[in-house]
C-alpha positions in Angstrom: 105.1 108.3 -118.3 101.3 108.6 -117.7 100.9 104.9 -117.7 103.5 104.5 -114.9 101.7 107.1 -112.8 98.4 105.3 -113.2 99.7 102.0 -112.1 101.1 103.6 -108.8 99.1 103.1 -105.6 99.3 106.4 -103.7 97.2 107.2 -100.7 94.9 110.2 -101.2 96.1 111.8 -97.9 99.7 111.8 -99.1 101.4 115.3 -99.2 102.3 115.0 -103.0 98.7 116.0 -104.0 98.7 119.1 -101.8 100.9 122.1 -102.8 101.6 124.3 -99.9 104.5 126.1 -101.4 105.0 129.6 -100.1 106.1 132.5 -102.3 106.3 134.8 -99.5 107.7 133.6 -96.1 105.1 135.6 -94.1 102.0 134.3 -96.1 100.7 130.8 -96.9 99.0 130.7 -100.3 97.9 127.9 -102.3 100.0 128.3 -105.6 99.4 126.2 -108.6 102.2 123.7 -108.3 103.9 122.0 -111.3 103.3 118.6 -109.7 99.6 118.7 -110.9 100.8 119.0 -114.4 103.0 116.0 -114.2 100.7 113.6 -112.2 97.2 112.4 -112.8 94.4 112.3 -110.0 94.2 109.3 -107.6 93.0 106.1 -109.1 91.4 103.5 -106.6 92.9 100.0 -106.0 89.7 98.3 -107.4 90.2 99.6 -110.8 93.9 98.7 -110.8 93.1 95.2 -109.5 90.5 94.7 -112.1 92.9 95.7 -114.9 95.4 93.2 -113.5 92.8 90.4 -113.3 91.8 91.1 -116.9 95.4 90.8 -117.9 95.7 87.5 -116.1 92.5 86.2 -117.7 93.8 86.9 -121.1 97.1 85.2 -120.3 95.2 82.2 -119.0 93.0 81.9 -122.1 96.1 82.1 -124.3 97.8 79.5 -122.2 94.7 77.3 -122.3 94.4 77.5 -126.1 98.1 76.5 -126.5 97.6 73.8 -124.0 94.5 72.5 -125.8 96.6 72.4 -129.1 99.3 70.6 -127.3 97.0 68.1 -125.7 95.2 67.3 -129.0 98.4 65.7 -130.3 98.8 63.7 -127.1 95.2 62.5 -126.8 94.9 60.8 -130.2 95.6 57.3 -128.7 93.1 58.0 -125.8 90.5 58.9 -128.4 91.2 55.7 -130.3 90.7 53.7 -127.0 87.5 55.6 -126.2 86.1 54.8 -129.7 86.9 51.1 -129.3 85.2 51.2 -125.9 82.1 52.8 -127.5 82.0 50.3 -130.3 82.2 47.5 -127.8 79.4 48.9 -125.7 77.3 49.4 -128.8 77.8 45.7 -129.8 77.0 44.5 -126.2 73.8 46.6 -126.5 72.9 45.0 -129.7 73.5 41.6 -128.3 71.4 42.3 -125.3 68.6 43.4 -127.6 68.9 40.1 -129.6 68.8 38.1 -126.4 65.8 40.2 -125.2 64.1 39.4 -128.5 64.8 35.6 -128.2 63.6 35.6 -124.7 60.3 37.2 -125.9 60.0 34.5 -128.5 60.6 31.8 -126.0 57.9 33.3 -123.8 55.4 33.4 -126.7 56.2 29.8 -127.3 55.6 28.9 -123.7 52.3 30.9 -123.9 51.4 28.8 -127.0 52.2 25.6 -125.2 50.2 26.7 -122.2 47.3 27.5 -124.6 47.7 24.0 -126.2 47.6 22.4 -122.9 44.3 24.3 -122.0 42.8 23.3 -125.4 43.7 19.6 -124.7 42.1 20.0 -121.3 39.0 21.6 -122.9 38.9 18.7 -125.5 39.3 16.1 -122.8 36.5 17.8 -120.8 34.2 17.9 -123.8 35.1 14.3 -124.5 34.1 13.3 -121.0 30.9 15.5 -121.2 30.0 13.8 -124.6 30.6 10.4 -122.9 28.4 11.3 -119.9 25.6 12.7 -122.3 25.8 9.4 -124.5 25.6 7.2 -121.3 22.7 9.3 -120.1 21.0 8.9 -123.4 21.6 5.2 -123.3 20.1 5.0 -119.8 17.0 7.0 -121.0 16.7 4.7 -124.0 16.9 1.7 -121.6 14.3 3.2 -119.4 12.0 3.8 -122.4 12.3 0.3 -123.5 11.5 -0.8 -119.9 8.5 1.4 -120.0 7.5 -0.2 -123.3 7.9 -3.6 -121.9 5.9 -2.8 -118.9 3.1 -1.3 -121.0 3.2 -4.4 -123.3 3.0 -6.7 -120.3 0.1 -4.7 -118.8 -1.6 -4.8 -122.2 -1.1 -8.5 -122.5 -2.5 -9.0 -119.0 -5.5 -6.9 -119.9 -6.0 -8.9 -123.0 -5.8 -12.1 -121.1 -8.3 -10.9 -118.6 -10.7 -10.0 -121.4 -10.1 -13.4 -123.0 -11.0 -15.0 -119.7 -14.1 -13.0 -119.5 -15.1 -14.1 -123.0 -14.5 -17.6 -122.3 -16.6 -17.6 -119.2 -19.4 -15.9 -121.1 -19.0 -18.5 -124.0 -19.3 -21.3 -121.2 -22.5 -19.7 -119.9 -24.0 -19.4 -123.4 -23.2 -23.1 -124.1 -24.8 -24.1 -120.8 -27.7 -22.1 -121.7 -28.0 -23.5 -125.1 -27.8 -27.1 -123.9 -30.6 -26.5 -121.4 -33.0 -25.1 -124.0 -35.7 -27.0 -126.2 -36.0 -27.3 -130.0 -38.0 -24.2 -130.2 -35.8 -21.6 -131.6 -35.8 -18.1 -130.3 -35.6 -15.5 -133.1 -33.4 -13.3 -130.7 -30.8 -16.1 -130.2 -29.8 -16.3 -133.8 -27.7 -13.2 -133.6 -25.7 -14.5 -130.6 -22.2 -15.5 -131.2 -21.3 -19.3 -130.8 -25.0 -20.1 -130.9 -25.5 -23.7 -131.8 -28.9 -25.2 -132.8 -29.0 -28.6 -131.1 -32.2 -30.6 -131.5 -33.1 -31.6 -128.1 -36.8 -32.4 -127.7 -36.7 -33.1 -124.0 -35.2 -30.7 -121.5 -32.2 -32.5 -120.0 -31.7 -32.0 -116.4 -28.5 -30.4 -115.2 -26.6 -33.4 -113.8 -23.1 -33.4 -112.3 -22.0 -35.7 -115.1 -23.2 -33.3 -117.8 -21.5 -30.4 -116.0 -18.3 -32.3 -115.7 -18.3 -33.1 -119.4 -19.0 -29.4 -120.2 -16.3 -28.2 -117.9 -13.8 -30.7 -119.3 -14.5 -29.4 -122.9 -13.9 -25.9 -121.6 -10.8 -26.9 -119.8 -9.4 -28.4 -123.1 -10.3 -25.1 -124.7 -8.6 -23.1 -122.0 -5.4 -25.2 -122.1 -5.2 -24.6 -125.9 -5.7 -20.9 -125.4 -3.1 -20.7 -122.6 -0.7 -22.6 -124.7 -1.3 -20.2 -127.5 -0.9 -17.3 -125.1 2.3 -18.8 -123.7 3.8 -19.3 -127.3 2.9 -15.8 -128.2 4.4 -14.6 -125.0 7.6 -16.5 -125.7 7.7 -15.1 -129.3 7.1 -11.7 -127.9 9.9 -12.1 -125.3 12.2 -13.5 -127.9 11.3 -10.7 -130.4 11.8 -8.2 -127.5 15.2 -9.6 -126.6 16.2 -9.6 -130.3 15.1 -6.1 -130.8 16.9 -5.0 -127.5 20.2 -6.6 -128.5 19.8 -5.1 -132.0 19.1 -1.7 -130.4 22.0 -2.0 -128.1 24.4 -3.0 -130.9 23.2 -0.2 -133.1 23.7 2.3 -130.2 27.1 0.9 -129.6 28.0 1.1 -133.1 26.8 4.7 -133.4 28.6 5.6 -130.1 31.8 3.9 -131.4 31.6 5.9 -134.6 31.1 9.1 -132.8 34.0 8.4 -130.4 36.1 7.3 -133.4 35.2 10.6 -135.1 35.9 12.7 -132.0 39.2 10.8 -131.5 40.2 11.2 -135.1 39.4 14.9 -135.1 41.2 15.3 -131.8 44.3 13.4 -133.0 44.4 15.4 -136.2 44.0 18.7 -134.4 46.7 17.8 -132.0 49.0 16.6 -134.7 48.6 19.8 -136.7 49.4 22.0 -133.6 52.3 19.7 -132.7 53.7 20.0 -136.3 53.3 23.8 -136.4 54.9 24.2 -132.9 57.6 21.6 -133.8 58.6 23.7 -136.9 58.6 26.9 -135.0 60.6 25.4 -132.2 63.1 23.9 -134.6 63.5 27.2 -136.3 64.0 29.0 -133.0 66.5 26.4 -131.9 68.4 27.0 -135.2 68.4 30.7 -134.5 69.4 30.1 -130.9 72.4 28.0 -132.2 73.4 30.7 -134.7 73.0 33.3 -132.0 75.1 31.2 -129.6 77.8 30.9 -132.3 77.7 34.6 -133.1 77.8 35.4 -129.3 80.8 33.1 -128.7 82.6 34.7 -131.6 81.7 38.2 -130.2 82.8 37.0 -126.8 86.1 35.8 -128.0 86.6 39.1 -129.9 85.5 41.0 -126.7 88.1 39.0 -124.8 90.8 39.8 -127.2 89.8 43.5 -127.0 89.7 43.3 -123.2 93.2 41.9 -123.2 94.3 44.7 -125.4 92.5 47.2 -123.1 94.2 45.7 -120.0 97.7 46.2 -121.8 96.7 49.7 -122.7 95.5 50.4 -119.0 98.9 49.0 -117.9 100.6 51.5 -120.2 98.4 54.2 -118.9 99.2 53.3 -115.4 102.8 53.7 -116.2 102.1 56.9 -117.8 100.2 57.9 -114.8 103.1 57.1 -112.6 105.4 59.2 -114.8 102.8 62.1 -114.7 102.8 61.8 -110.8 106.5 62.0 -110.8 106.3 65.1 -113.1 103.7 66.6 -110.7 106.1 66.1 -107.8 108.8 67.8 -109.8 106.3 70.6 -110.7 105.3 70.9 -107.1 109.0 71.3 -106.2 109.4 73.9 -108.9 106.1 75.6 -107.5 107.8 75.7 -104.1 110.8 77.2 -105.5 108.8 79.8 -107.3 106.8 80.5 -104.0 110.2 81.0 -102.4 111.2 83.4 -105.2 107.8 85.2 -104.7 108.5 85.6 -101.0 111.8 87.2 -102.0 110.1 89.5 -104.3 107.6 90.3 -101.5 110.5 91.2 -99.2 111.9 93.4 -102.0 108.5 95.0 -102.3 108.5 95.7 -98.7 112.0 97.2 -99.0 110.6 99.3 -101.7 107.7 100.4 -99.5 110.1 101.4 -96.9 112.0 103.3 -99.6 108.6 105.0 -100.5 108.2 105.9 -96.8 111.7 107.3 -96.9 110.8 109.1 -100.2 107.7 110.6 -98.5 109.8 111.7 -95.6 112.2 113.3 -98.1 109.3 114.9 -99.9 108.2 116.5 -96.6 111.7 117.5 -96.1 111.7 119.0 -99.6 108.5 120.7 -98.8 109.9 122.3 -95.8 112.9 123.3 -97.9 110.5 124.7 -100.4 108.9 126.9 -97.6 112.3 128.1 -96.6 113.6 128.8 -100.1 110.3 129.8 -101.9 112.0 132.9 -103.1 114.7 131.0 -105.0 112.9 129.7 -108.1 116.0 128.4 -109.7 116.8 126.2 -106.8 113.1 125.1 -106.6 113.1 124.1 -110.3 116.4 122.0 -109.9 114.9 120.2 -106.8 111.7 119.6 -108.6 113.5 118.2 -111.5 115.6 115.8 -109.4 112.3 114.8 -107.5 110.6 114.1 -110.8 113.6 111.9 -111.9 113.3 110.0 -108.5 109.7 109.4 -109.0 110.2 108.2 -112.6 112.8 105.9 -111.4 110.5 104.6 -108.6 107.7 104.2 -111.0 109.8 102.2 -113.5 111.1 100.0 -110.6 107.6 99.4 -109.4 106.4 98.6 -112.9 109.3 96.1 -113.6 108.6 94.5 -110.2 104.9 94.1 -111.0 105.7 92.7 -114.4 108.0 90.0 -112.8 105.3 89.2 -110.3 102.6 88.8 -112.9 104.8 86.7 -115.1 105.7 84.4 -112.3 102.0 84.1 -111.3 101.0 83.3 -114.9 103.8 80.6 -115.1 102.5 79.1 -111.9 98.9 79.1 -112.9 99.7 77.6 -116.4 101.8 74.9 -114.7 99.0 74.1 -112.2 96.4 74.1 -114.9 98.4 71.6 -117.0 98.9 69.4 -114.1 95.1 69.5 -113.1 94.1 68.7 -116.8 96.5 65.7 -116.9 95.2 64.4 -113.5 91.6 64.8 -114.4 92.0 63.1 -117.8 94.0 60.2 -116.4 91.4 59.9 -113.6 88.5 59.8 -116.1 90.2 57.3 -118.2 90.8 55.0 -115.2 87.0 55.4 -114.2 85.9 54.5 -117.7 88.1 51.4 -117.7 86.9 50.3 -114.3 83.2 50.7 -115.6 84.1 48.5 -118.5 85.6 45.9 -116.5 82.6 45.8 -114.2 80.3 45.6 -117.2 
């Protein structure tokens, strides 16, 4: 009985809480009414509403737990499809990682090729520099030989001048000797080309004698000139021979050096090409193997995609069925709302009845004032009033139970529909993303 009274919403200004019963008709005294023994003090609407909300929350949690257990049995195929999609995404990521690694290897090979080209360019530049240095050295050697030739020619010219001076001096000495007497000069014995000719008489210097002397000197000069020319020709021939030998030796040395450089360059290039050809062949084999693996995986992915498309079609069909179910549920919700409106009308009628009851209470209070002396009649009236209140409270409690049950049913159905819609929408989004990938 006390619980029913607690759930009743009664205004604090209502006359039920105030007892103005008169014991005597002439005096109004506040007597201790038996109503206070039967009823509790006023409880606010907030506390009542909070209790109702807690009950609704408990009902919702119970319904959500039941719904989760129900949906676990339904979502097993969805979980399988999600696991397949996750495995496919992982395989795609692994393939992308392999592709990235092979791209890095190709980049490294390109960098090595670029370095090889740079090394070739450096070798060619060094080769050209070596050639230019060799040509400069050849030019310097030729210039040195020219200087030597010039020095030799200048020395030979200087020697010829000295020889001419010696010849002129010898001629003068011969002329002087021919003009002297038999008397010998002690000082002339040490002179070179001194001849002791016994001439007793001093011969006069005649043009004939001079002519003979000059002819003799001319013959000697001719002999000396021929000797010098012969020596000159021999020197020139020796010089030419030595120059040709030097040129040949230099050419041979340069050819040997060039061959050495070429052989070293060719060997280095062949080693690099062999190493890179081996690496390139290995990479091409890896690329072919990866291409085959990727083709197999692509075929498997296509098969899985076909299966997923079929599953998507099935899910679309299920979605259509769910939409139809939602339409039916909405219709049911509309019916429940109509029933709720009916219950609200009933509640309004009960409120009107409550107003009538209040009026009757006022009327009863007036009657109590009139017949305060008649205790037996008052007890009877109070008993009937208590019965009416209890019936009213029971009716209100049953009405509220019906309303709470209807609200909980509606909320459960809406929650189930929202869960189904959200899950189907998430599945569709995932499938769209996978298609786009």
